[in-house]
C-alpha positions as CSV (number, residue, x, y, z in Angstrom):
1,M,-0.8,9.0,-7.2
2,D,0.5,10.0,-3.8
3,D,-2.0,12.6,-2.6
4,S,0.9,15.0,-1.7
5,F,2.1,15.0,-5.3
6,Y,-1.2,16.7,-6.4
7,D,-0.1,19.6,-4.2
8,V,3.2,19.7,-6.1
9,L,1.4,19.7,-9.5
10,A,-1.3,22.1,-8.4
11,G,0.4,25.2,-9.8
12,H,0.8,23.6,-13.2
13,Y,-2.3,21.4,-13.3
14,D,-4.3,23.5,-15.8
15,D,-1.4,23.6,-18.2
16,L,-1.1,19.8,-18.0
17,Q,-4.7,18.8,-17.8
18,L,-6.6,21.3,-19.9
19,T,-5.4,20.5,-23.4
20,G,-7.4,21.7,-26.4
21,D,-10.2,24.3,-26.2
22,T,-10.3,24.8,-22.4
23,S,-13.0,27.5,-22.7
24,S,-15.5,24.9,-23.8
25,W,-15.6,22.8,-20.6
26,G,-17.7,25.2,-18.4
27,P,-20.3,26.0,-21.1
28,Y,-20.6,22.3,-22.0
29,I,-21.2,21.1,-18.4
30,Y,-23.6,24.1,-17.8
31,G,-25.5,23.1,-21.0
32,L,-25.9,19.6,-19.7
33,I,-27.2,20.8,-16.4
34,T,-29.7,23.2,-18.1
35,D,-31.0,20.6,-20.4
36,F,-31.2,17.5,-18.2
37,C,-31.7,18.7,-14.6
38,K,-35.4,19.1,-13.7
39,I,-34.6,21.4,-10.9
40,G,-34.3,25.1,-11.9
41,N,-31.0,26.7,-10.9
42,P,-29.9,23.7,-8.9
43,D,-27.2,23.8,-6.2
44,V,-24.1,22.1,-7.6
45,T,-21.4,20.0,-5.9
46,D,-18.2,19.5,-7.9
47,L,-16.5,16.3,-6.7
48,G,-12.7,16.4,-7.5
49,C,-12.9,20.1,-8.5
50,G,-9.1,20.5,-8.8
51,T,-8.2,24.1,-9.6
52,G,-11.9,25.0,-10.0
53,V,-12.1,25.8,-13.7
54,I,-15.6,24.4,-14.1
55,T,-16.6,25.2,-10.5
56,N,-16.0,28.9,-10.9
57,Y,-17.6,29.0,-14.3
58,L,-20.8,27.6,-12.9
59,A,-20.7,30.1,-10.1
60,S,-20.3,32.9,-12.6
61,K,-23.6,31.7,-14.2
62,G,-25.4,32.3,-10.9
63,L,-25.5,28.8,-9.5
64,K,-24.7,28.0,-5.8
65,V,-21.6,25.8,-6.1
66,T,-19.5,23.7,-3.7
67,G,-16.1,22.5,-4.7
68,V,-14.7,19.3,-3.1
69,D,-11.1,18.1,-3.4
70,L,-8.6,16.2,-1.3
71,S,-5.7,18.5,-2.2
72,P,-5.4,21.7,-0.1
73,D,-3.2,23.4,-2.7
74,M,-5.7,22.6,-5.5
75,L,-8.4,24.2,-3.4
76,S,-6.2,27.3,-2.7
77,I,-5.8,27.9,-6.4
78,A,-9.4,27.2,-7.0
79,S,-10.6,29.7,-4.4
80,S,-8.3,32.4,-5.7
81,G,-10.1,32.1,-9.1
82,D,-13.5,32.5,-7.5
83,E,-14.5,36.0,-8.8
84,T,-18.0,35.7,-7.4
85,G,-16.8,35.0,-3.8
86,T,-19.8,32.6,-3.5
87,V,-18.2,29.1,-3.9
88,S,-17.9,26.9,-0.8
89,W,-14.6,24.9,-0.8
90,I,-14.3,21.6,1.1
91,C,-11.2,19.5,1.6
92,A,-12.6,15.9,1.7
93,D,-12.4,12.4,0.2
94,I,-15.0,12.4,-2.6
95,T,-15.6,8.7,-2.4
96,S,-17.2,9.1,1.0
97,Y,-18.6,12.6,0.7
98,E,-21.2,13.5,3.4
99,G,-22.1,17.0,2.5
100,P,-25.5,18.6,2.1
101,S,-28.0,17.4,-0.6
102,C,-28.1,19.2,-3.9
103,G,-29.7,19.1,-7.3
104,C,-26.6,18.4,-9.3
105,F,-23.3,16.6,-8.8
106,I,-20.5,16.7,-11.3
107,S,-17.2,14.9,-11.4
108,T,-15.1,15.8,-14.4
109,M,-11.6,15.9,-16.0
110,D,-10.8,12.2,-15.5
111,T,-11.6,12.3,-11.8
112,I,-13.2,8.9,-11.6
113,G,-10.3,7.2,-13.4
114,H,-8.0,8.1,-10.5
115,I,-10.3,6.2,-8.2
116,T,-8.6,2.9,-9.0
117,D,-10.5,0.9,-6.4
118,S,-13.8,0.0,-8.0
119,S,-15.4,-0.5,-4.6
120,A,-14.5,3.1,-3.6
121,L,-16.0,4.3,-6.9
122,S,-19.1,2.3,-6.2
123,E,-19.3,4.0,-2.7
124,M,-19.1,7.4,-4.4
125,F,-22.1,6.6,-6.6
126,S,-24.0,5.5,-3.5
127,S,-23.1,8.7,-1.7
128,V,-24.2,10.8,-4.6
129,A,-27.4,8.9,-5.0
130,G,-28.2,9.4,-1.4
131,L,-27.6,13.1,-1.5
132,L,-29.0,13.9,-4.9
133,E,-32.4,15.6,-4.9
134,P,-35.3,14.1,-6.9
135,G,-35.1,15.4,-10.5
136,G,-31.4,16.1,-10.1
137,V,-28.5,14.9,-12.2
138,F,-25.0,13.5,-11.8
139,I,-22.7,14.4,-14.7
140,L,-19.3,12.9,-15.1
141,D,-16.7,12.0,-17.7
142,A,-14.6,8.9,-18.1
143,T,-11.4,8.3,-20.1
144,T,-11.8,5.8,-22.9
145,E,-9.6,2.7,-23.4
146,K,-8.5,4.2,-26.7
147,H,-6.9,7.0,-24.7
148,F,-5.1,4.6,-22.4
149,E,-4.2,2.0,-24.9
150,S,-3.3,4.0,-28.0
151,T,-2.7,7.6,-27.0
152,M,-0.8,6.9,-23.8
153,G,0.3,3.3,-24.2
154,D,3.9,2.4,-23.4
155,N,5.3,5.8,-24.3
156,V,7.4,8.7,-22.9
157,F,6.0,12.2,-22.9
158,Y,7.4,15.6,-21.8
159,E,5.9,19.1,-21.3
160,D,8.4,22.0,-21.4
161,Y,7.3,25.5,-20.2
162,D,9.2,28.6,-19.1
163,D,8.9,27.7,-15.4
164,F,8.8,23.9,-15.3
165,T,9.4,20.7,-17.2
166,L,7.6,17.5,-16.7
167,L,8.8,14.0,-17.9
168,W,6.2,11.2,-18.0
169,V,7.0,7.5,-18.5
170,N,3.8,5.7,-19.2
171,H,2.7,2.0,-19.1
172,Y,-0.9,0.7,-19.7
173,D,-1.6,-2.8,-18.2
174,R,-4.3,-4.0,-20.7
175,E,-5.2,-7.1,-18.7
176,N,-6.0,-5.2,-15.5
177,R,-7.0,-2.0,-17.2
178,I,-4.6,0.0,-15.1
179,N,-2.5,3.0,-16.4
180,H,0.7,3.7,-14.5
181,A,2.9,6.8,-15.0
182,E,6.2,7.8,-13.4
183,L,6.5,11.6,-13.3
184,T,9.5,13.8,-12.8
185,L,8.9,17.5,-12.4
186,F,11.6,20.1,-12.6
187,E,10.4,23.5,-11.2
188,L,12.2,26.8,-11.6
189,T,13.0,28.5,-8.3
190,E,13.6,32.2,-7.5
191,D,17.3,31.5,-7.6
192,D,17.1,30.4,-11.2
193,L,17.7,26.8,-10.2
194,Y,15.5,23.8,-10.8
195,E,14.0,21.8,-7.9
196,R,13.1,18.2,-8.7
197,Y,10.0,16.3,-7.6
198,D,9.2,12.6,-8.4
199,G,5.8,11.0,-8.2
200,E,3.5,8.3,-9.6
201,L,0.1,8.5,-11.1
202,T,-2.2,5.5,-11.4
203,A,-5.5,5.5,-13.3
204,R,-8.0,2.9,-14.2
205,F,-10.1,2.4,-17.3
206,Y,-13.8,1.8,-16.5
207,P,-15.9,0.5,-19.4
208,E,-19.2,2.2,-20.1
209,E,-21.2,-0.7,-18.9
210,E,-19.4,-0.9,-15.6
211,I,-20.0,2.8,-14.8
212,T,-23.6,2.5,-15.8
213,G,-24.0,-0.6,-13.6
214,M,-22.6,1.1,-10.6
215,A,-24.9,4.1,-11.1
216,E,-28.0,1.9,-11.6
217,K,-27.1,-0.2,-8.5
218,A,-26.9,3.0,-6.5
219,G,-30.4,4.0,-7.7
220,L,-29.6,6.3,-10.5
221,K,-30.9,6.0,-14.1
222,K,-28.9,6.7,-17.3
223,L,-30.2,9.8,-19.1
224,A,-27.6,10.2,-21.8
225,V,-24.1,9.2,-22.9
226,F,-22.1,11.5,-25.2
227,G,-18.8,11.7,-26.9
228,D,-15.9,14.1,-26.1
229,L,-17.5,17.5,-25.4
230,N,-20.3,16.9,-27.8
231,R,-23.9,15.7,-28.0
232,E,-23.2,12.8,-30.3
233,E,-23.0,9.0,-29.6
234,P,-19.5,8.1,-28.4
235,G,-17.2,7.1,-31.3
236,A,-14.1,5.0,-31.7
237,D,-11.8,8.1,-31.8
238,D,-13.1,9.7,-28.6
239,E,-10.6,10.2,-25.8
240,R,-13.4,10.5,-23.2
241,I,-17.1,10.1,-22.9
242,F,-19.7,11.9,-20.8
243,F,-22.5,10.4,-18.7
244,V,-25.7,12.1,-17.4
245,F,-27.4,10.1,-14.7
246,G,-30.7,11.2,-13.0
247,K,-32.7,10.5,-10.0
Protein backbone atom coordinates (compact mmCIF):
# COMPACT_ATOMS: atom_id res chain seq x y z
CA MET A 1 0.00 0.00 0.00
CA ASP A 2 1.11 3.52 -0.64
CA ASP A 3 2.35 4.67 2.77
CA SER A 4 0.26 7.85 2.55
CA PHE A 5 -2.93 5.77 2.30
CA TYR A 6 -2.30 4.47 5.81
CA ASP A 7 -2.73 8.06 6.94
CA VAL A 8 -6.08 8.18 5.10
CA LEU A 9 -7.21 4.97 6.81
CA ALA A 10 -5.82 5.87 10.23
CA GLY A 11 -9.03 7.28 11.66
CA HIS A 12 -10.98 4.15 10.66
CA TYR A 13 -8.26 1.54 11.07
CA ASP A 14 -9.54 -0.02 14.27
CA ASP A 15 -13.04 -0.45 12.83
CA LEU A 16 -11.56 -2.23 9.80
CA GLN A 17 -8.77 -4.22 11.41
CA LEU A 18 -10.03 -5.24 14.80
CA THR A 19 -12.80 -7.66 13.97
CA GLY A 20 -14.12 -10.01 16.60
CA ASP A 21 -13.30 -9.72 20.29
CA THR A 22 -10.94 -6.76 20.19
CA SER A 23 -10.49 -6.71 23.95
CA SER A 24 -8.65 -10.05 23.87
CA TRP A 25 -5.62 -8.85 21.90
CA GLY A 26 -3.83 -6.98 24.67
CA PRO A 27 -4.32 -9.61 27.38
CA TYR A 28 -3.29 -12.36 24.96
CA ILE A 29 0.01 -10.69 24.05
CA TYR A 30 0.64 -9.72 27.67
CA GLY A 31 0.11 -13.35 28.68
CA LEU A 32 2.67 -14.55 26.15
CA ILE A 33 5.20 -12.01 27.41
CA THR A 34 4.59 -13.05 31.01
CA ASP A 35 4.87 -16.76 30.30
CA PHE A 36 7.77 -16.85 27.84
CA CYS A 37 10.02 -13.86 28.55
CA LYS A 38 12.73 -14.66 31.08
CA ILE A 39 13.20 -10.97 31.88
CA GLY A 40 10.85 -9.63 34.53
CA ASN A 41 8.82 -6.59 33.42
CA PRO A 42 10.75 -6.23 30.15
CA ASP A 43 10.88 -3.07 28.09
CA VAL A 44 8.72 -3.68 25.00
CA THR A 45 9.03 -2.36 21.46
CA ASP A 46 5.92 -2.65 19.27
CA LEU A 47 6.97 -2.75 15.60
CA GLY A 48 4.15 -1.57 13.34
CA CYS A 49 2.10 -0.40 16.31
CA GLY A 50 -0.63 1.23 14.18
CA THR A 51 -3.20 2.96 16.39
CA GLY A 52 -1.58 1.63 19.54
CA VAL A 53 -4.29 -0.71 20.81
CA ILE A 54 -1.82 -3.30 22.10
CA THR A 55 0.93 -0.77 22.80
CA ASN A 56 -1.24 1.23 25.18
CA TYR A 57 -2.64 -1.89 26.85
CA LEU A 58 0.88 -3.09 27.68
CA ALA A 59 1.72 0.34 29.07
CA SER A 60 -1.38 0.16 31.26
CA LYS A 61 0.08 -3.04 32.77
CA GLY A 62 3.13 -1.11 33.92
CA LEU A 63 5.56 -2.01 31.15
CA LYS A 64 7.86 0.54 29.54
CA VAL A 65 6.74 0.52 25.90
CA THR A 66 7.90 2.05 22.61
CA GLY A 67 5.56 2.17 19.61
CA VAL A 68 7.12 2.29 16.14
CA ASP A 69 5.21 2.97 12.93
CA LEU A 70 5.83 4.60 9.55
CA SER A 71 2.50 6.48 9.51
CA PRO A 72 2.44 9.83 11.37
CA ASP A 73 -1.36 9.79 11.52
CA MET A 74 -1.39 6.30 13.04
CA LEU A 75 1.06 7.48 15.68
CA SER A 76 -1.04 10.57 16.38
CA ILE A 77 -4.08 8.42 17.11
CA ALA A 78 -1.97 5.97 19.12
CA SER A 79 -0.48 8.69 21.32
CA SER A 80 -3.91 10.19 21.97
CA GLY A 81 -4.94 6.86 23.49
CA ASP A 82 -1.95 6.65 25.83
CA GLU A 83 -3.64 7.18 29.18
CA THR A 84 -0.40 6.50 31.06
CA GLY A 85 1.55 9.18 29.24
CA THR A 86 4.58 6.88 29.34
CA VAL A 87 4.80 5.42 25.84
CA SER A 88 7.56 6.58 23.50
CA TRP A 89 6.36 6.98 19.90
CA ILE A 90 8.80 6.71 16.98
CA CYS A 91 8.10 7.26 13.28
CA ALA A 92 10.44 4.86 11.51
CA ASP A 93 10.77 1.98 9.05
CA ILE A 94 10.44 -1.18 11.13
CA THR A 95 12.47 -3.28 8.69
CA SER A 96 15.63 -1.36 9.58
CA TYR A 97 14.84 -0.28 13.14
CA GLU A 98 17.88 0.94 15.07
CA GLY A 99 16.37 1.84 18.44
CA PRO A 100 17.56 0.80 21.90
CA SER A 101 17.77 -2.81 23.02
CA CYS A 102 14.88 -4.28 24.98
CA GLY A 103 13.59 -7.51 26.47
CA CYS A 104 10.61 -7.91 24.16
CA PHE A 105 9.66 -7.06 20.60
CA ILE A 106 6.17 -7.56 19.23
CA SER A 107 4.79 -7.17 15.70
CA THR A 108 1.10 -7.96 15.41
CA MET A 109 -2.14 -7.54 13.46
CA ASP A 110 -0.77 -8.76 10.12
CA THR A 111 2.19 -6.36 10.15
CA ILE A 112 4.72 -8.76 8.66
CA GLY A 113 2.36 -9.70 5.83
CA HIS A 114 2.53 -6.13 4.56
CA ILE A 115 6.30 -6.45 4.26
CA THR A 116 6.06 -8.11 0.85
CA ASP A 117 9.82 -8.10 0.18
CA SER A 118 11.14 -11.20 1.93
CA SER A 119 14.64 -9.72 2.13
CA ALA A 120 13.24 -6.71 4.02
CA LEU A 121 11.45 -9.03 6.44
CA SER A 122 14.65 -10.99 6.91
CA GLU A 123 16.40 -7.71 7.67
CA MET A 124 13.79 -6.95 10.34
CA PHE A 125 14.46 -10.29 12.01
CA SER A 126 18.18 -9.49 12.01
CA SER A 127 17.53 -6.05 13.54
CA VAL A 128 15.36 -7.55 16.25
CA ALA A 129 17.84 -10.31 17.02
CA GLY A 130 20.63 -7.76 17.36
CA LEU A 131 18.65 -5.58 19.77
CA LEU A 132 16.87 -8.27 21.79
CA GLU A 133 18.33 -8.84 25.23
CA PRO A 134 19.30 -12.39 26.28
CA GLY A 135 16.25 -14.15 27.68
CA GLY A 136 13.97 -11.84 25.73
CA VAL A 137 11.23 -12.74 23.25
CA PHE A 138 9.96 -11.67 19.84
CA ILE A 139 6.20 -12.22 19.47
CA LEU A 140 4.44 -11.86 16.12
CA ASP A 141 1.43 -13.07 14.19
CA ALA A 142 1.11 -14.06 10.55
CA THR A 143 -1.94 -14.44 8.34
CA THR A 144 -2.59 -17.99 7.15
CA GLU A 145 -3.01 -19.04 3.53
CA LYS A 146 -6.54 -20.11 4.39
CA HIS A 147 -7.33 -16.46 5.10
CA PHE A 148 -5.87 -15.25 1.81
CA GLU A 149 -7.08 -18.10 -0.36
CA SER A 150 -10.54 -18.83 1.06
CA THR A 151 -11.68 -15.91 3.19
CA MET A 152 -10.34 -13.16 0.94
CA GLY A 153 -9.86 -14.92 -2.42
CA ASP A 154 -11.16 -13.17 -5.54
CA ASN A 155 -14.01 -11.42 -3.78
CA VAL A 156 -15.49 -7.97 -3.27
CA PHE A 157 -16.13 -6.62 0.24
CA TYR A 158 -17.59 -3.49 1.73
CA GLU A 159 -17.81 -1.89 5.15
CA ASP A 160 -20.50 0.72 5.73
CA TYR A 161 -20.44 2.97 8.80
CA ASP A 162 -22.11 6.24 9.71
CA ASP A 163 -19.09 8.34 8.74
CA PHE A 164 -17.42 6.29 6.01
CA THR A 165 -17.84 3.48 3.50
CA LEU A 166 -15.03 1.27 2.23
CA LEU A 167 -15.15 -0.83 -0.96
CA TRP A 168 -12.55 -3.59 -1.33
CA VAL A 169 -11.86 -5.56 -4.53
CA ASN A 170 -9.56 -8.47 -3.68
CA HIS A 171 -7.37 -10.86 -5.66
CA TYR A 172 -5.03 -13.53 -4.28
CA ASP A 173 -2.18 -14.68 -6.53
CA ARG A 174 -1.69 -18.25 -5.33
CA GLU A 175 1.45 -18.90 -7.35
CA ASN A 176 3.36 -15.92 -5.93
CA ARG A 177 1.49 -15.87 -2.57
CA ILE A 178 0.62 -12.19 -3.02
CA ASN A 179 -2.72 -10.67 -2.01
CA HIS A 180 -3.73 -7.51 -3.84
CA ALA A 181 -6.65 -5.27 -2.92
CA GLU A 182 -7.97 -2.12 -4.55
CA LEU A 183 -9.61 0.14 -1.97
CA THR A 184 -12.04 3.02 -2.36
CA LEU A 185 -12.93 5.00 0.75
CA PHE A 186 -15.82 7.48 0.91
CA GLU A 187 -15.46 9.69 4.00
CA LEU A 188 -18.19 11.98 5.30
CA THR A 189 -17.12 15.63 5.57
CA GLU A 190 -18.42 18.43 7.79
CA ASP A 191 -20.50 19.66 4.82
CA ASP A 192 -22.40 16.35 4.70
CA LEU A 193 -20.60 15.45 1.47
CA TYR A 194 -18.40 12.46 0.82
CA GLU A 195 -14.74 12.75 -0.11
CA ARG A 196 -13.29 9.86 -2.11
CA TYR A 197 -9.87 8.28 -1.61
CA ASP A 198 -8.38 5.44 -3.66
CA GLY A 199 -5.49 3.20 -2.69
CA GLU A 200 -4.00 -0.25 -3.01
CA LEU A 201 -3.01 -2.78 -0.40
CA THR A 202 -0.57 -5.60 -1.03
CA ALA A 203 0.20 -8.39 1.40
CA ARG A 204 2.18 -11.60 1.25
CA PHE A 205 1.58 -15.02 2.71
CA TYR A 206 4.63 -16.35 4.55
CA PRO A 207 4.50 -20.08 5.37
CA GLU A 208 5.34 -21.08 8.92
CA GLU A 209 8.59 -22.73 7.89
CA GLU A 210 9.77 -19.60 6.05
CA ILE A 211 9.13 -17.37 9.07
CA THR A 212 10.85 -19.84 11.38
CA GLY A 213 13.77 -20.09 8.97
CA MET A 214 14.26 -16.31 8.93
CA ALA A 215 14.15 -16.17 12.71
CA GLU A 216 16.63 -19.01 13.17
CA LYS A 217 18.99 -17.56 10.57
CA ALA A 218 18.95 -14.30 12.54
CA GLY A 219 19.91 -16.17 15.70
CA LEU A 220 16.52 -16.63 17.35
CA LYS A 221 14.98 -19.91 18.50
CA LYS A 222 11.36 -20.97 18.20
CA LEU A 223 9.69 -21.26 21.61
CA ALA A 224 6.06 -21.74 20.58
CA VAL A 225 3.58 -21.54 17.71
CA PHE A 226 -0.11 -21.09 18.49
CA GLY A 227 -3.41 -20.77 16.68
CA ASP A 228 -5.59 -17.67 16.44
CA LEU A 229 -5.51 -15.98 19.89
CA ASN A 230 -5.24 -19.30 21.70
CA ARG A 231 -2.65 -21.64 23.19
CA GLU A 232 -3.37 -24.57 20.89
CA GLU A 233 -1.57 -25.97 17.86
CA PRO A 234 -2.50 -24.06 14.68
CA GLY A 235 -5.48 -25.64 12.92
CA ALA A 236 -6.82 -25.68 9.38
CA ASP A 237 -9.50 -23.11 10.20
CA ASP A 238 -7.21 -20.51 11.78
CA GLU A 239 -7.06 -17.12 10.08
CA ARG A 240 -3.71 -16.31 11.72
CA ILE A 241 -1.03 -17.97 13.80
CA PHE A 242 1.22 -16.60 16.54
CA PHE A 243 4.94 -17.16 16.97
CA VAL A 244 7.10 -16.76 20.05
CA PHE A 245 10.84 -16.62 19.38
CA GLY A 246 13.51 -16.28 22.05
CA LYS A 247 17.15 -15.36 22.41
